[in-house]
C-alpha positions as CSV (number, residue, x, y, z in Angstrom):
1,K,89.0,113.0,95.8
2,M,85.9,113.4,92.7
3,N,90.1,112.8,90.8
4,I,90.8,110.6,92.7
5,E,87.5,108.8,92.9
6,K,87.4,109.3,88.8
7,T,91.0,107.9,88.5
8,S,90.3,104.5,89.7
9,A,87.4,103.7,88.2
10,L,89.0,104.6,84.1
11,L,92.3,102.2,85.7
12,K,90.2,99.4,87.5
13,T,92.2,97.2,84.8
14,F,95.7,98.3,85.9
15,I,94.7,98.7,89.6
16,E,93.3,94.4,89.4
17,R,96.0,93.7,88.1
18,G,98.5,95.4,90.2
19,D,100.1,96.6,87.6
20,V,98.9,100.9,89.8
21,A,98.5,102.0,93.2
22,I,96.0,104.9,93.7
23,P,95.5,105.5,97.2
24,S,92.1,106.1,99.1
25,V,90.6,108.7,101.1
26,E,90.3,109.1,104.2
27,A,86.4,110.4,103.9
28,E,86.7,110.8,107.8
29,L,89.9,112.6,107.9
30,S,89.4,114.9,105.5
31,G,87.0,118.1,104.5
32,V,87.2,121.1,102.6
33,R,90.6,122.5,103.0
34,V,92.0,119.0,104.1
35,L,92.6,115.8,102.1
36,T,93.4,112.7,103.9
37,M,94.5,109.4,101.6
38,S,96.2,106.5,103.0
39,F,99.8,105.5,102.7
40,E,101.1,103.6,99.3
41,D,105.0,102.5,100.2
42,G,106.9,103.6,96.9
43,C,110.1,105.5,95.3
44,Y,111.6,107.4,92.8
45,I,112.8,106.0,89.8
46,T,115.9,107.7,90.6
47,R,116.3,106.3,92.6
48,Q,118.3,103.0,91.1
49,D,119.6,101.3,94.9
50,K,115.8,100.8,95.6
51,M,114.8,99.5,92.1
52,K,117.9,97.4,92.5
53,E,116.9,96.4,96.1
54,W,113.5,95.8,95.7
55,N,114.0,94.2,92.1
56,L,112.2,96.1,90.1
57,N,112.3,96.7,86.6
58,K,112.7,100.2,84.7
59,T,111.8,98.5,81.6
60,E,108.7,97.5,81.8
61,I,107.7,99.7,84.8
62,A,108.6,102.6,81.8
63,E,106.4,100.8,79.2
64,T,103.7,100.5,82.2
65,I,103.7,104.5,83.1
66,A,103.4,104.8,78.5
67,K,100.8,102.7,79.3
68,V,98.8,104.1,81.6
69,F,99.0,108.2,80.2
70,S,98.1,106.5,76.7
71,E,94.8,105.5,78.9
72,Q,94.1,108.1,80.1
73,I,95.1,110.4,76.9
74,F,93.5,108.5,74.6
75,R,90.7,106.1,75.9
76,H,89.3,108.4,78.9
77,G,90.3,111.9,76.9
78,F,91.0,113.1,81.1
79,V,94.3,112.3,83.0
80,H,95.2,113.0,86.4
81,C,99.2,113.2,87.1
82,G,98.6,113.1,91.2
């Protein structure tokens, strides 16, 4: 839970722009051994049929992924890969 909250705070700009979605934690449904989060619709980048159906640009997605990981690594020194 703490990593999700930290990552959400660090990537706030990306989230506000709509470039990144991070699930929220459902605290009342979570416990010490179970983490329950909101559902975020998406697909693997290898699903070319979905990418085309949703009119997603592979180049823009690749750039966003690079920016998000660079932000985490070089600006914050904290990477959450989930």
